[in-house]
C-alpha positions in Angstrom: -14.3 4.5 -13.9 -16.0 4.6 -17.3 -14.9 7.0 -20.0 -18.1 9.0 -19.7 -19.1 10.7 -16.4 -21.9 8.9 -14.5 -21.8 6.2 -17.2 -24.1 8.1 -19.5 -23.6 8.3 -23.3 -22.2 11.5 -24.9 -24.6 14.3 -24.4 -24.3 15.4 -28.0 -25.8 12.1 -29.1 -29.2 13.5 -28.0 -28.8 16.6 -30.2 -28.4 15.1 -33.6 -24.8 14.2 -33.2 -23.5 17.8 -32.8 -20.8 17.7 -30.1 -20.2 20.1 -27.2 -16.8 21.9 -27.1 -15.5 19.5 -24.5 -17.0 16.3 -26.0 -15.9 17.3 -29.5 -12.4 18.0 -28.3 -12.2 14.6 -26.7 -13.4 12.9 -29.8 -11.2 14.9 -32.2 -7.7 14.9 -30.8 -8.3 17.8 -28.4 -9.5 20.3 -31.1 -12.2 22.5 -29.5 -15.5 22.7 -31.4 -15.2 26.5 -31.7 -11.8 26.2 -33.4 -13.2 23.7 -35.8 -16.4 25.5 -36.6 -15.8 29.2 -35.7 -17.1 31.4 -32.9 -20.8 31.5 -32.2 -22.8 34.1 -33.9 -23.7 37.3 -32.1 -27.4 37.6 -32.8 -27.4 41.3 -31.8 -25.3 42.1 -34.8 -27.1 39.8 -37.1 -30.7 39.8 -38.3 -33.3 40.1 -35.5 -35.5 37.5 -37.1 -36.1 34.0 -35.8 -32.8 32.1 -35.0 -31.7 29.6 -37.6 -31.4 25.9 -36.8 -27.7 26.3 -36.5 -28.1 29.1 -33.9 -30.6 26.9 -32.0 -28.2 24.1 -31.9 -25.4 26.4 -30.7 -27.6 27.7 -27.9 -28.4 24.1 -26.9 -24.7 23.3 -27.0 -23.9 26.3 -24.8 -26.4 25.0 -22.2 -24.8 21.6 -22.4 -21.4 23.2 -21.9 -22.6 25.1 -18.9 -24.1 21.9 -17.4 -20.8 20.1 -18.0 -18.9 22.9 -16.3 -21.3 22.8 -13.3 -20.8 19.0 -13.1 -17.0 19.4 -13.3 -17.2 22.0 -10.5 -19.2 19.6 -8.4 -16.8 16.8 -9.1 -13.9 19.0 -8.1 -15.7 19.9 -4.8 -16.3 16.2 -4.1 -12.7 15.4 -4.9 -11.4 18.1 -2.6 -13.7 17.0 0.2 -12.6 13.4 -0.4 -8.9 14.4 -0.3 -9.4 16.4 2.9 -11.2 13.4 4.5 -8.4 11.1 3.2 -5.8 13.4 4.7 -7.6 13.5 8.0 -7.9 9.8 8.1 -4.3 9.3 7.2 -3.2 11.7 9.9 -5.3 9.9 12.5 -3.8 6.6 11.5 -0.3 8.1 11.7 -1.1 9.4 15.2 -2.3 5.9 16.2 0.6 4.0 14.6 3.2 6.4 16.2 2.0 5.0 19.6 1.7 1.4 18.5 3.1 0.4 15.1 0.8 -2.0 13.4 2.5 -4.8 11.5 1.5 -8.3 10.5 3.4 -11.2 12.0 4.5 -12.2 8.5 6.1 -8.7 8.0 7.8 -9.0 11.4 9.2 -12.4 10.4 10.5 -10.9 7.1 12.3 -8.2 9.0 13.8 -10.8 11.3 15.0 -12.8 8.4 16.8 -9.7 7.0 18.6 -9.6 10.4 19.5 -13.2 10.2 21.0 -12.8 6.7 22.8 -9.7 7.8 24.3 -10.9 11.1 24.4 -14.7 10.8 25.5 -17.3 8.3 22.8 -19.6 6.9 24.5 -23.0 6.9 23.0 -25.6 4.5 24.5 -28.6 6.2 24.2 -29.9 9.8 26.8 -29.1 12.3 27.5 -29.3 16.0 27.0 -26.0 18.0 28.9 -25.1 21.1 26.3 -26.8 23.4 26.6 -30.1 21.5 23.3 -29.8 19.6 22.9 -30.8 16.0 22.1 -27.5 14.2 21.3 -26.4 10.6 20.3 -23.4 8.6 20.0 -20.2 10.6 20.6 -21.9 14.0 17.7 -24.3 13.9 18.1 -26.9 16.6 17.4 -30.4 15.1 19.1 -32.4 17.8 16.0 -34.5 18.3 15.7 -37.3 15.7 12.0 -36.6 15.0 13.0 -33.0 14.1 16.0 -34.1 12.0 14.0 -36.8 10.0 11.4 -34.2 9.1 13.9 -31.9 7.4 13.6 -31.6 3.6 17.2 -32.8 3.1 18.8 -33.6 -0.2 21.8 -35.6 -1.3 23.3 -34.3 -4.5 20.1 -32.5 -5.3 17.9 -35.6 -4.8 15.6 -35.9 -1.7 17.4 -37.9 1.0 16.0 -41.2 2.1 15.3 -41.9 5.7 18.2 -44.2 5.8 20.5 -41.4 4.6 19.1 -39.1 7.2 19.6 -41.6 9.9 23.2 -42.3 8.9 24.0 -38.5 9.0 22.2 -38.0 12.3 23.9 -40.9 14.0 27.3 -39.9 12.9 26.8 -36.3 14.1 25.7 -37.6 17.5 28.8 -39.6 17.8 30.9 -36.5 16.9 29.0 -34.5 19.5 29.8 -36.9 22.3 33.4 -37.5 21.3 35.8 -36.6 24.1 39.6 -36.4 24.5 41.6 -38.1 27.2 40.9 -35.3 29.6 37.1 -35.6 29.1 36.7 -32.5 27.0 34.3 -32.5 24.1 36.4 -32.1 21.0 33.8 -31.1 18.4 31.7 -28.6 20.4 34.0 -25.6 20.0 34.5 -26.1 16.3 33.5 -23.7 13.5 30.6 -24.8 11.4 32.8 -25.0 8.4 34.5 -28.0 9.8 31.4 -30.0 9.4 30.8 -29.3 5.7 32.3 -32.6 4.6 31.2 -34.7 7.5 27.9 -35.5 5.9 26.4 -35.2 2.4 22.9 -34.0 3.3 21.9 -30.4 2.6 18.9 -28.1 2.9 17.8 -25.3 0.5 17.6 -21.6 1.3 13.8 -21.9 1.3 13.9 -24.7 3.8 16.3 -22.8 6.0 13.9 -19.8 6.0 10.9 -22.1 6.8 12.9 -23.5 9.8 13.7 -20.0 11.0 10.1 -18.9 10.7 9.0 -21.9 12.8 11.5 -20.6 15.4 10.1 -17.1 15.1 6.5 -18.2 15.6 7.4 -19.8 18.9 9.5 -16.7 19.8 6.7 -14.4 19.1 4.2 -16.5 21.1 6.7 -16.3 24.0 7.0 -12.5 23.8 3.2 -12.1 23.9 3.1 -14.2 27.0 5.8 -12.1 28.6 4.3 -8.8 27.6 0.5 -8.6 27.6 0.7 -5.4 25.6 3.3 -6.6 23.1 1.1 -5.9 20.1 0.8 -2.3 21.1 4.6 -1.8 21.4 6.3 0.5 18.8 7.7 -1.4 15.9 11.4 -0.9 16.7 10.8 -2.4 20.2 9.1 -5.4 18.7 12.0 -5.9 16.3 14.6 -5.7 19.0 12.8 -8.0 21.4 12.2 -10.6 18.7 15.9 -10.5 17.7 16.9 -11.1 21.3 14.4 -13.9 21.8 15.7 -15.6 18.6 19.3 -15.1 19.3 19.9 -15.5 23.0 19.8 -18.8 24.9 17.0 -18.7 27.4 15.3 -15.9 25.6 13.7 -12.8 27.0 12.4 -13.2 30.6 12.1 -11.0 33.6 14.6 -13.0 35.6 17.5 -12.5 33.1 16.4 -9.0 31.9 14.9 -7.2 34.9 16.3 -3.8 34.0 15.1 -4.1 30.4 11.6 -5.0 31.7 11.6 -2.0 34.0 12.8 0.4 31.3 10.0 -0.9 29.0 7.4 -0.4 31.7 8.6 3.1 32.4 8.8 3.9 28.6 12.4 5.0 29.3 14.1 4.8 25.9 17.6 5.7 27.2 17.4 2.8 29.6 16.0 0.4 27.0 19.0 1.3 24.8 21.4 0.7 27.7 19.9 -2.7 28.7 19.5 -4.4 25.4 23.2 -5.1 25.1 24.0 -8.8 24.7 27.2 -10.6 25.5 28.8 -13.0 23.1 27.4 -11.6 20.0 29.0 -9.4 17.3 29.3 -5.7 18.0 27.5 -5.0 14.7 24.4 -6.7 16.0 24.4 -4.9 19.3 24.9 -1.6 17.4 21.9 -2.4 15.2 19.8 -3.1 18.2 20.7 0.1 20.0 20.2 2.2 16.8 16.8 0.6 16.3 15.8 1.2 19.9 16.8 4.8 19.5 13.9 5.3 17.0 11.3 4.1 19.5 8.4 6.5 20.1 5.9 5.7 22.9 
């Protein structure tokens, strides 16, 4: 917005450079014109002859001041009406989003990444998970050679060559399939830390997050196939479902989660809270899911 209302030049410029009270004050550090030049003359107590040039100018200035006050009153009225309209629009939006919280996919991925950092370790080196798959980062399955070779791996901070990637991949596959005399896999129930020195290839935090988001994109597409009205779900329900889909083998489906599906269809928040519990994950993550679900508003 320009310094002058309606982009016009100062009104006193049209009157020989004599400022109005308001304009003079702006131009002179807030000192009103009347304080600088004294009060206007009272022509009833002065001579009754023709007004002097000074008195004519003051009369003109008074008219200007009155017009400015009228303009200011109009602006205040417009501002009040705008504020009321803005409040009404905001209230309407709030009413809408209380039924279906609108959020971009990117923001949903960001919330999910916060969960990953809170509840999971982000591993910068490849390891063998409990099912025998080569895994890296925040649980990204790179057991397929094509997936592994496409990783932005480094060796001592330098981009890994394909030969270095193949060497690491082949060695991890041998470890995954290694069995003891009784036919038991010896490297599939091992903590990820045990694989830190098995290879020298690493990924950055940014690469780990990119891998996780690729996982989330697929997870979100799955949820939209499972729930035709997923995008209209309250935000807390979206967050919990995406966390389950990302974290649980087999993901979210009606066969494995029939009671949860029924609770969602019935908008039964208590039942949703009851049936989002997952086995084999930390209590803290289950607690988070139930606390989040408790804030659902259909």
